[in-house]
N, C-alpha and C positions, 0 to 999 in steps of 0.2 A: 178337807183341805179349804173349801171355800170359807169354813168357820174362822180358821186360822187366818185366813187373808183379812177377813172382816176385823179380826182381834187386832192384827197389827195397824191396820189403817186407823182403828179407834184409838190406840196407844199413841200413835203419831200425831193425831188430831189433837187429843188432850193435852200433849206436850207441847204442841205448837200454840195452842190457846194461852197456856202459861206464860210462853214466852213472848206473845204478841208478835207474831210473825209479820214480816212486809215482804212484797214482792222480791224475788233476786233481781237485781238489774245487770246487764251487760253480759249475759250469758250467749255465747258463741253458738251459732249452729253448728251441731257436731256431726261427725261421720255417721251415716244414714244405715251402717249395716249393723247387724245384729251377729253374736258368737254364742255357741252352745258348747259347753264343756263337760266331759267325763272323765272323772279321776277314780281310781281303785287302788286303794293301799292295803299291802298285807306283808305280814312279817316273812311269808315264804318267798316273796320277790327278791328277798335279801338273803335268806338263809332256809335252805329246804327243811331243815329239821327243827326251826321254830315254830312255835304255836302257843304264844303267851303275851302277857302285858297288853299292850295295843296290838291287837293281832289281825283287824281289818277295819277299813274305813272306806266309806263311797259316797259320792257327791256328783250331782248333776247341775249346773249353772247355766242359767240364760243371761247373757249380758247384752244390754241395749242403750242406743245413745239416748240422750235426754234433752231434746231440743225445748226452747221455751214453750211453756205449757199453759193451759187454761189455770187462773187464778183459783187457788183453793185446792190443787191436786196434792196428794200427799208427799209425790218428790219434792215439791216446793218447800213444805214443811221441813221434811228431813234436810234439804240443800240449807234451809235457814239456820238450823240446829249447827251444821257443819261450818257454815261461813261465820257463826257467832264464836266457835269455838278454835278454829283453826283459820285465821285470816289469809286470803291468798289472792292471786290476780283474778278479777272478777270476769275476765275473758277466758278463763279456763274452761275446757271440755267437760261435759257432764254426762254422766253414764248410771244407768241404774241396773241392778243384777238381782235376780231370784233363785234361790237354790234349795234343793232337797237333799238331804243326806243322812248318813247312819254311821255310827262309830262302835265298835265292839271292843271290851277289854277282858281279858281272862286271866286267871293266877297261872302259875308255872306250871302246875301238876292239873291236867285235865282228867286223868283217869279216877282221881279221888273224889268220892261222895261226900265225905265229911267236910266239916268246915275246919279251914287250917287258919288260926288266927294270925300267923305270920305272913299269909298271904293276901294279896289285893282281892276285893270282892269281883265276883262276876257282874258285869255292868254293860248295858246297852243304851245307845241314845240315838233316836230318830228325831229329825229337826226340819223345820223350813226358816230360811232366812229371807230378808229384803235389806239391800245395801244401796247406799248412793256412793258415788266416785267422782271425785273433782282431780282431773289432771291438766298440767301446764306449768311452764316456768320451772321445768325440772322437778315438780312434785307430783305425789299422787297421794289424795287423802281419801280415806274410806270411813265411813259410818254405817254399821250394820246393827240389825236386830234380829235377834235369833229366839224363836219360840220353838218348844219340842218336849218331849217327853222321855224321862229315863227311867228304866225299870222294865217289867215284863211285857208291857205293851207297846215298849218299842219295837218289839219282834226280833231283836238281837239274837235270842236263843234260836229261833226257828231258822235264821238266815244262816248262822254257823252250822247247825246240823244239816242243812241242806248242802253246804258247801262241802262239809267232810262226807257226807254220801257220794257226791261227784266224784271226790277224789280219793275214795276208799280209805280216809283218814279214820282214827278212832274216834267215837263219839264222847263228847265232853259229858263229865257226869255230875257236875255239881252246879247247874243252873238253878236248882230250887234254893240256893244260897244267894241268888243275884239281889240287888237293889228292888226295893219297893217302888211302885209307880209314883213318880213326882213330875208335875208340870215345870218346865224350865223356861226361864226369861233370861236372857243375856245381852248386852249392850256393848260393842266394841268400836273402838276409835283407832285408827292406824295410819301412820304417815310413812311414806317412802321417799326418798332424796335421790335423784341421779346426779351425784356430785362430779362424776368422770364419765365422759362418753367421747370414745374417739373412733372415729369412721361412721359415716352415715352409711355408707355402703362399702361392700367389699371386706376386707380385713377389719375387725373392729374389737373394741374392749369397753366395758363400762363397770362402774362400781356403784352400788346402790344399798345405801344404809337403810334401816327401817326402825321404827319404835312404835309401841302400841300397847294399849291399856283395854281390859275387858272386866267387865262388872256384871255379876249376877250369882244365880244360886247354882250354877252348873261349875264356870270357872270365874274367879276373882285373880286377876294377876297381871303384872306389867312385864313387857319384853322388849328387847332390843337386840338387833343384830345387823348382819350386811351380806350382800352376795355380790361376787364378781363373775363376769361372763366374757368369754373369750372366743371368737369364731368369725364366721363369714356371714355377711348380711344379717346382723343381729336385729330381732324384732324390735318394734318401736313401743314395747311394754316396758314393765317395771320387774321383769323376773318371772321365775316358776317356783311355785312354793307348794309345800305340804297342806294338807286340809288343816286349817285352823282360822278361827274367829277373826274377823275382820280384815281378811285377805283374799284378792281375787287377782289371779296370775294373768288375764289377758286384757287389762283395761289399756286402750293405746295412750301414748304420750301426746299425741295431735289430732287434729280434726283430720287432716289430709292423709288418711291411711288407707283408702281404698286401693290405690296404686300400690303401696308399700307391701299390702298383704297379698301381692300377687307375685312377690319375689321368693326365691328358694334360698335357704341358708342352713347352716349347721354351726351349733357352738356347745362348748362345755361350759359348766358352771359349778362354783364351789360357794358355800354359804354357813354361816353360823348363826344361831339364835339362842339366846339365854332369855330364861324366864323367872321372875320372882312371884313365886305362889303364895296367895294367902289362903284360897280355897278352891278344892278339887273334889267335885261330888264323886267322881269315880275312884278317889281313894279315901276321902273323909266320910263318906256313906251320906245317907240321906239327910236331907235339912230337918224336915219337921217330924222324923218317925226315928226310932232307933233300928239301925242296920249293920251289918258287919263293916269294919273300916280298919285302915292301917295308918302308922306314923308316916305322913309324907315328909318328903325333903322340900325345902322351901327353895330351893335353887335349883334348876333344870335346864340342861342345855342340848341342843340339837346341832348335829354336824351333818351337812348334806352336800353331796356331789352328785352330778349327772350329765345328761347329753340331751339335748333338744334339736330336733330337724323342723324346717319349716318348708313345706312343699306347698307352694302358691297360698292358698287359703285354708291348709290343713296344717295344725302344730301337733307334734308328737313328741312326748317326753318321757324320760325314764330318770327318776331321782332314788338315790341310796341313801337313806337317813340312819345314823348313829344317835341314840337317845342315851343320856346319862341316867343313872339310877333315879327312880321318882319317889321310892318310899324306903325307910330304914333298913326294913328286913328283907329288901330285894336283893335277890342272890347274885345277879347278874345285870350288866346294862343291856340294852336291846338295840336291834337294828330291824328295819323293815325297809320294804321299796314301794315307789309309788309312780304309776303309769298313768298318763293322761293323754287324751285327744281332744283338740278343738277344732270346730269348724266355723269358719266366718262366712257370711254370704250379706 
């Protein structure tokens, strides 16, 4: 992991030199607390008999405020790129986050040992990401770089087989057909707007559109969507989301969040997100080597609804996601669930 961190810093430093960065002025001193979030997604959280397609994902994220820092820090280089790309209020609060995660994809029939050309490949992806976030004036901007490994040494096969042993499920038989090892580099840019906010405390409602772009050998796509929330003591963040590049669920809107995060609340949410997909390694196969692949659909949508509990500085959420077909020979659409817990201190 130390090598990956050095690699990320090297990329950011090289990029910043090309762009001739300058110190970022006007950064407000942000909330001094941190948040750690654990997310687990699984298709059996939505349908007990489902075990296919995007079958499991997990992610751990550490989010921290980013006050004015020493000149030359990699955060400043990253923020410089963000400020050049999406201009915003220079007084916006700034945060950094670091994540570790894994995603697992399997075909429809796990008991089949042979290769079915109509079914998606077995694929795993393990990754590390570093991101900067800029929140203020009703906007949240995120710039994230993801490095990782797709293929056998993502250890997705081992993780899925262990889970199946724990729950006495049948062992998947076709992992020897999985994608070859391939290093992954992806860069994502995302913006969310809080267009409507009614009720700072007590009953509340808000409407949060988003748009984003990801470029890399794992995913190259553009997406847009929106989320609505209704409940009591809505948190001061920008919504709760599935695991996806360029999105973090617990970045606060303001610097004065220490008191706000001691409140208790509950809300329900519903959202939709559409994606125009140019490349998806988990369907298109390896970039530099021949591997199994299927004909993907270029437009995919997720419909999500769920419930979120805020218990002082602990946030608990459950999301149900319905995903349209991702490739042309896919027999059914797909659903899965997402459970997360976040601790702030």
